[in-house]
Each structure stands twice: as structure tokens, then as C-alpha cells.
C-alpha positions as CSV (number, residue, x, y, z in Angstrom):
1,M,1.1,24.7,-1.0
2,N,2.0,25.5,-4.9
3,V,-1.1,22.9,-5.6
4,P,-4.0,23.7,-8.2
5,S,-6.3,25.8,-6.4
6,T,-9.4,24.7,-8.4
7,Q,-11.5,22.6,-6.5
8,P,-12.5,19.5,-8.1
9,S,-16.3,18.6,-9.3
10,E,-18.0,16.5,-7.0
11,P,-17.3,12.5,-6.9
12,S,-19.2,10.5,-9.4
13,P,-20.9,7.4,-8.1
14,T,-18.8,5.1,-10.1
15,V,-15.4,4.2,-9.1
16,L,-12.7,7.5,-9.9
17,M,-9.9,7.5,-12.0
18,P,-6.6,7.2,-10.4
19,T,-5.8,10.6,-11.8
20,R,-8.8,12.4,-10.8
21,L,-8.5,10.7,-7.1
22,Q,-5.1,12.4,-7.2
23,A,-6.6,15.9,-8.1
24,H,-8.5,15.4,-4.9
25,L,-5.8,14.3,-3.0
26,L,-4.0,17.2,-4.2
27,H,-6.8,19.6,-3.3
28,R,-7.6,18.2,0.4
29,L,-3.7,18.6,0.8
30,R,-3.8,22.1,-0.2
31,A,-7.0,22.4,2.6
32,A,-5.0,20.9,4.9
33,F,-2.6,23.9,5.2
34,S,-4.8,26.5,4.7
35,P,-5.1,29.6,7.2
36,S,-8.2,28.3,8.6
37,Q,-7.2,25.2,9.1
38,L,-4.1,25.8,10.5
39,R,-5.6,28.1,13.3
40,A,-8.1,25.3,13.8
41,M,-4.9,22.9,14.6
42,L,-2.5,25.2,16.1
43,G,-4.8,27.2,18.6
44,P,-5.7,30.4,18.9
45,E,-2.9,31.7,21.3
46,D,-0.6,30.8,18.4
47,S,0.6,33.2,15.5
48,P,-0.2,32.0,12.0
49,L,2.8,31.8,9.8
50,A,3.2,33.0,6.4
51,R,2.6,30.0,4.1
52,S,5.7,30.5,2.8
53,Y,7.1,29.0,6.0
54,W,4.8,26.1,5.6
55,Q,5.5,25.5,2.1
56,R,9.1,24.9,3.0
57,A,8.4,22.8,6.1
58,M,6.1,20.6,4.4
59,G,4.6,21.7,1.2
60,N,7.1,20.9,-1.4
61,A,7.8,17.2,-0.6
62,L,4.0,16.4,0.2
63,Q,3.3,18.0,-3.0
64,D,6.1,16.1,-4.9
65,F,5.5,12.8,-3.6
66,L,1.6,12.6,-3.8
67,G,1.8,14.6,-7.2
68,R,3.9,11.2,-8.6
69,H,2.0,8.7,-10.9
70,S,0.4,6.1,-8.1
71,K,-2.0,3.5,-9.6
72,M,-4.2,4.8,-6.6
73,L,-5.2,1.2,-6.3
74,R,-6.1,1.1,-2.5
75,A,-8.2,4.1,-2.8
76,E,-9.8,1.9,-6.0
77,M,-10.9,-0.8,-3.3
78,V,-12.5,1.8,-1.0
79,H,-14.8,2.5,-4.1
80,W,-15.2,-1.1,-5.0
81,A,-16.2,-2.1,-1.2
82,W,-18.5,0.5,-1.2
83,K,-20.2,-0.5,-4.8
84,A,-20.0,-4.0,-4.0
85,N,-22.2,-3.5,-0.3
86,G,-24.8,-1.0,-2.1
87,G,-23.4,2.1,-2.3
88,S,-25.8,4.4,-4.7
89,E,-25.3,8.0,-3.8
90,E,-21.7,10.4,-3.4
91,G,-18.9,8.0,-3.3
92,P,-16.5,8.0,0.1
93,T,-13.7,9.7,-1.8
94,T,-12.1,11.2,1.5
95,L,-12.0,7.6,3.1
96,S,-10.2,6.8,0.1
97,L,-7.8,9.6,0.1
98,A,-7.3,8.7,4.2
99,V,-6.1,5.0,2.8
100,E,-4.0,6.6,-0.1
101,A,-2.5,8.8,2.2
102,L,-1.6,6.4,4.7
103,H,0.0,4.3,2.0
104,A,2.2,7.2,0.8
105,G,3.4,7.9,4.2
106,S,4.5,3.9,4.4
107,L,6.2,4.4,1.4
108,I,8.2,7.4,2.2
109,I,9.5,5.4,5.8
110,D,10.0,2.1,4.2
111,D,12.3,3.7,1.4
112,I,14.4,5.6,4.5
113,E,14.8,1.9,6.2
114,D,15.4,0.2,2.6
115,E,17.8,3.3,1.8
116,A,16.3,3.1,-1.6
117,L,17.2,5.1,-4.4
118,T,13.5,5.7,-6.5
119,R,10.0,5.7,-5.8
120,R,7.2,6.1,-8.1
121,G,10.0,7.1,-11.0
122,D,11.3,9.1,-9.4
123,K,14.2,10.0,-6.9
124,A,13.3,8.7,-3.2
125,L,12.4,11.6,-1.1
126,H,15.2,11.2,1.6
127,L,17.5,11.7,-1.2
128,R,16.1,14.4,-2.8
129,Y,15.1,16.8,0.7
130,G,17.2,15.3,3.1
131,L,16.6,12.1,5.9
132,A,14.7,14.3,8.6
133,P,12.2,16.1,6.4
134,A,11.0,13.0,4.7
135,L,11.2,11.3,8.0
136,N,8.8,14.0,9.4
137,T,6.3,14.0,6.3
138,G,6.3,10.0,5.7
139,N,5.1,10.5,9.8
140,W,2.9,13.6,9.2
141,L,0.7,11.1,6.5
142,Y,0.2,8.2,9.2
143,F,-1.4,10.9,11.3
144,W,-3.4,13.2,8.5
145,P,-5.8,9.8,7.8
146,I,-7.3,10.6,11.2
147,Q,-8.4,14.5,9.9
148,L,-9.7,13.0,6.7
149,I,-12.1,10.7,8.5
150,E,-13.3,13.4,11.0
151,E,-14.0,15.0,7.9
152,A,-15.5,12.1,5.8
153,G,-19.5,13.2,6.9
154,L,-19.7,9.3,8.7
155,K,-22.1,8.9,11.6
156,P,-20.6,8.8,15.2
157,E,-20.7,5.4,15.7
158,Q,-19.1,4.9,12.2
159,E,-16.3,7.6,12.5
160,L,-15.4,5.8,15.7
161,A,-15.4,2.2,13.9
162,A,-13.4,4.1,11.4
163,L,-10.9,5.3,13.6
164,K,-10.5,2.3,15.7
165,Q,-9.9,0.3,12.1
166,L,-7.1,2.6,11.2
167,G,-5.4,2.5,14.5
168,K,-5.5,-1.5,14.6
169,T,-3.9,-1.0,10.8
170,Q,-1.1,0.8,11.9
171,Y,-0.2,-1.2,14.9
172,R,-0.6,-4.4,12.4
173,C,1.5,-2.7,9.4
174,H,4.4,-1.8,11.7
175,L,4.5,-5.5,12.9
176,G,4.5,-6.6,9.1
177,Q,7.4,-3.5,8.6
178,G,9.3,-5.1,11.9
179,L,9.9,-8.6,9.8
180,D,10.9,-7.3,6.7
181,V,13.0,-4.4,8.0
182,S,14.7,-7.0,10.3
183,L,14.8,-10.2,9.0
184,T,17.5,-11.2,6.4
185,I,16.7,-14.3,4.6
186,A,19.9,-15.6,6.1
187,D,17.8,-15.6,9.5
188,I,15.1,-17.8,8.3
189,R,15.0,-21.6,8.4
190,Q,13.7,-22.9,5.4
191,E,10.9,-24.8,6.7
192,H,9.6,-21.4,7.8
193,V,9.9,-19.0,5.0
194,R,6.7,-19.1,3.9
195,E,5.2,-18.9,7.5
196,V,7.4,-15.7,7.9
197,T,6.6,-14.2,4.7
198,G,3.1,-14.5,4.6
199,S,3.2,-13.3,8.4
200,K,5.2,-10.1,6.6
201,T,2.6,-9.7,3.5
202,R,-0.6,-10.1,5.9
203,L,0.5,-7.4,8.4
204,K,2.7,-4.8,5.9
205,T,0.1,-5.3,2.8
206,G,-2.6,-7.0,3.3
207,S,-3.7,-5.0,6.3
208,L,-4.0,-1.5,4.6
209,M,-6.0,-3.4,1.5
210,G,-8.4,-4.5,4.2
211,L,-8.7,-1.3,5.5
212,A,-9.8,-0.1,2.5
213,T,-12.2,-2.6,1.8
214,Y,-13.1,-1.9,5.5
215,L,-14.0,1.8,5.4
216,G,-15.8,1.6,2.3
217,S,-18.2,-1.1,3.4
218,L,-18.3,1.3,6.5
219,A,-19.2,4.1,4.2
220,A,-22.2,1.7,2.4
221,N,-23.5,1.4,5.6
222,A,-22.7,-2.3,6.1
223,D,-23.0,-3.6,9.7
224,L,-19.7,-4.2,11.3
225,E,-19.6,-8.0,11.2
226,T,-20.2,-7.6,7.6
227,C,-17.0,-4.8,7.1
228,Q,-15.1,-7.1,9.3
229,R,-15.6,-10.1,6.2
230,F,-14.9,-7.6,3.7
231,A,-11.4,-6.6,5.6
232,Q,-10.4,-9.9,5.8
233,F,-10.7,-10.4,2.2
234,G,-9.0,-7.2,1.5
235,E,-6.2,-8.7,3.3
236,S,-6.3,-11.7,1.2
237,I,-6.3,-9.8,-1.9
238,G,-3.5,-7.4,-0.8
239,M,-1.6,-10.7,0.2
240,T,-2.3,-11.9,-3.6
241,L,-1.1,-8.4,-5.6
242,Q,1.9,-8.6,-3.2
243,M,2.7,-12.3,-4.6
244,L,2.3,-10.8,-7.9
245,D,4.2,-7.5,-7.3
246,D,7.8,-10.1,-5.9
247,M,7.1,-12.2,-8.9
248,G,7.2,-9.5,-11.3
249,T,10.4,-7.9,-9.4
250,I,12.3,-11.1,-10.4
251,S,10.9,-11.8,-13.7
252,R,10.7,-8.2,-15.6
253,E,13.4,-6.9,-16.6
254,D,12.7,-3.5,-16.4
255,R,12.1,-4.1,-12.8
256,G,16.0,-4.6,-12.0
257,E,16.5,-1.9,-9.5
258,K,14.0,-3.2,-7.3
259,A,15.3,-6.7,-7.2
260,R,18.8,-5.2,-6.7
261,E,17.4,-3.8,-3.5
262,D,15.4,-6.6,-2.1
263,L,18.4,-8.9,-3.3
264,V,21.0,-7.0,-1.6
265,A,19.4,-6.6,1.4
266,G,18.4,-10.0,1.5
267,T,14.7,-9.3,1.8
268,P,12.5,-12.5,1.9
269,T,10.1,-12.3,-0.9
270,W,7.9,-15.1,-2.5
271,P,9.9,-16.3,-4.9
272,W,11.9,-16.9,-1.6
273,A,9.2,-18.9,-0.2
274,W,8.6,-20.8,-3.5
275,A,12.2,-21.9,-3.4
276,A,12.1,-22.9,-0.2
277,D,8.8,-25.1,-0.6
278,S,10.4,-26.9,-3.6
279,L,14.1,-27.3,-3.4
280,D,15.6,-30.0,-1.5
281,A,18.1,-28.9,1.5
282,N,21.6,-28.4,-0.2
283,A,19.8,-26.6,-3.1
284,Y,18.3,-24.4,-1.2
285,Q,21.6,-23.8,1.2
286,N,23.5,-23.1,-2.7
287,L,20.9,-20.2,-2.9
288,L,21.8,-18.9,0.4
289,N,25.6,-19.4,-0.5
290,F,24.9,-16.9,-3.3
291,S,22.6,-14.4,-1.7
292,H,25.7,-14.2,1.0
293,D,27.9,-13.3,-1.9
294,V,25.8,-10.8,-3.2
295,R,25.2,-9.4,-0.1
296,S,29.1,-9.0,0.5
297,G,29.2,-7.5,-3.0
298,H,31.2,-10.4,-4.0
299,L,28.4,-11.8,-6.8
300,D,26.2,-9.7,-9.1
301,Y,22.8,-10.0,-8.2
302,T,21.7,-10.4,-11.7
303,F,23.0,-14.2,-11.1
304,L,20.6,-14.8,-8.2
305,R,17.6,-13.3,-9.5
306,L,18.0,-15.9,-12.3
307,R,18.2,-18.5,-10.1
308,L,15.0,-17.1,-7.9
309,R,13.5,-16.5,-11.6
310,Q,13.4,-20.7,-11.7
311,A,11.9,-21.4,-8.3
312,I,8.8,-19.6,-9.6
313,P,5.9,-22.0,-10.1
314,S,5.1,-22.4,-14.0
315,D,1.4,-22.0,-13.1
316,A,1.9,-19.0,-10.5
317,L,-0.5,-16.8,-12.4
318,G,-3.6,-19.5,-12.6
319,M,-2.4,-20.3,-9.0
320,L,-2.9,-16.2,-8.0
321,R,-6.2,-16.0,-10.1
322,K,-7.5,-19.1,-8.2
323,S,-6.8,-17.5,-4.8
324,M,-8.5,-14.6,-6.0
325,E,-11.5,-16.6,-6.7
326,D,-11.6,-18.5,-3.7
327,E,-11.6,-15.4,-1.7
328,L,-14.3,-13.7,-3.9
329,E,-16.3,-16.8,-3.0
330,T,-16.0,-15.7,1.0
331,I,-17.9,-12.6,0.4
332,R,-20.2,-13.4,-2.7
333,P,-23.3,-13.7,-0.3
334,D,-22.8,-10.1,0.5
335,L,-22.2,-8.6,-2.4
336,Q,-25.3,-6.3,-3.3
337,C,-23.7,-5.1,-6.7
338,A,-24.1,-7.7,-9.6
339,A,-21.3,-6.1,-11.5
340,A,-18.6,-6.4,-8.5
341,E,-17.2,-9.5,-9.2
342,N,-16.1,-8.8,-12.9
343,Q,-15.3,-5.4,-11.8
344,L,-12.6,-7.2,-9.2
345,R,-11.5,-9.6,-12.0
346,G,-11.0,-6.3,-14.5
347,A,-9.0,-4.9,-11.9
348,F,-6.7,-8.1,-10.9
349,E,-6.0,-8.8,-14.3
350,R,-4.7,-4.9,-14.8
351,M,-2.4,-5.6,-11.8
352,C,-1.2,-8.8,-13.6
353,Q,-0.3,-6.5,-16.7
354,S,1.4,-3.9,-14.4
355,Y,3.1,-6.5,-12.2
356,V,4.2,-9.5,-14.6
């Protein structure tokens, strides 16, 4: 693949910067399509193909997408959980990349299902390379984490636990995605909007963050009960970040394309949940009527966006900060790194600035 061939230096025991993590990810991608790796995966009876064929079949799309700007937040959370559990030697970079690969695959598939136009500052992959290549690329990224976990140097019992958690996460993410792509806001009764949105968020978004904190804890040799507590914590943090993201989609003018995508599709998001909680039946029905008009093309989405913006609680940021502190309290007895709490708060504040 046409990615940098220089092998990155050994990872630092501190959290890696997103650009360095991305360099590691692209390096491992190149290694995955090296002749030796392909021979190992294809078997001795298969003749090795010229690298140019693999580049066109898989490499171009993978390099394109994985090389785009990304916050690498989930990878950072793997390292955070590792440090929080007393990790003090080489960081779990390979496990961080496994989570990022799974996340990248989910974004590609999500864009296909949502008919999205852009992702990570560029054209959506299915629009650039075609539906079938993009679909295959996204699916390959669901399976690559298995190989990465096997290469992470875990003890046999840890590797088994990691693979089981990966499978559980993939299963739960697809349940959440099912809710996301199959239900519009018009399909959900007002009193159920928060419940449906919460379930979708925990399964689709929270599960992946939970995998990150689980793997980081596992790499630091935490016992499985502690790993599960960190997984539950990660899920809750993932939900909080999704609320931030949904709020920013409605409130920030520079996120108009994402707002258009969600409102035209009638996607249940947290502003809808907040509206359902705060409005009476008649006022909420008026919002649904506006949503119907937007979906049918009879009303510009910006009008509905402004109405939903009014439903965001005035103390939303304070509410989400408190939620994070409450969740942090649940794992405080397990923290073995004094700096872990402030590091997490710092990451949360960066997300607030980025999303809202």
C-alpha cells in the first residue's frame, strides 16, 4: 500500500497524540497487506497476487479513510484506562488501533446507511469509491481488530477475554444501529423518546467506548471484574459525549451538514429527547409536524433546527459535566494513577470545545 514505510518508534508510556496514533495505524495497515501477512492469511495453496491488485481492491479506500483527520478519542481512552489501572511500561497501542479500526468501519457503514455526503472533512467513501468497495472496506475493518488483538501480546486468558468483549461490542453496536436506521422520530411515542434514544446511544456509541476502557484495563493486568466496571464507565462516558455531539449538531452553525442529514432523515437524537421531556403534547406534536414537512421536502431543515435548539436545556453543559463526575465517582476506588481524573476532565473539556 502507498503508505509511509518508515516504522514508527516505540510508543511512549504516556497517552499518544492523535497524529502519532494515526501514523501507527497506517503503518499497521501497510503491514496487514505485506506479502508475508497475505501468505499467512491466504494459505500456501494460494498464489500471491501483485501488490497493485490489493492496492486497488482494498488499499486505496483504506488508506484514504484512515489517513483523514480524526480525534482518535477511543484510542486515547484505551491508553487512559491503561494508565488509570497502573500501566507503567509500554502502552497498549495495538489495542488502541483495534478500537479505532472498528470505529472507522462503523462510520463507513453508517454513511452508506444514512446516505451521507461527507465524513471527516472529505467525501463519504461510498461516493468516492462506489457502494460495493466502501461496504467491503467497512466490513473488513470490523474483522481486522481480531487480528490486531491476536498480535497485541496479551496472555492467552487475556486474549480470550478481549476477543469475547470485541464480539459482544460488535453485537451490541449492531443492535443500536438497528434502532438508528429503522426508527424515525415519528415512529416513537413522546413518552418513549428518551428511552429509545438512550438505548440507541448506549448500544451504538457507548459500547465502543466501553470496549476501549475494557481493553486498556485488561492491558494493565486488571482483573476481569475491574475491567467490566471500566467498560460500564466507558459506556456512560460515550453516552455523555454523544449528547455533546447531538447538541453541537443543532447549536453550531458550522455543523449544518450533519444537522441537515439528521433532520431530513428524522433521526431520533438527544435534542428530540429533551424536547419530548419538556414540551406538552400539543407543542411536541407541532415539532413532529415540522419534521414531517422537512422529510417530505416542504420545509427547510433550518427552521426545525432553530426550534429544536430552543429545547436544549440552558444548563446542558453543566448537566453533562455533572454526569461525567458522577460516573467518575463509580470507579474512583479503582484508580491507581493520581493524574487520571484531571486527564479525563481535560479530554472532556476538549470535546466540549470541539462539539459545542
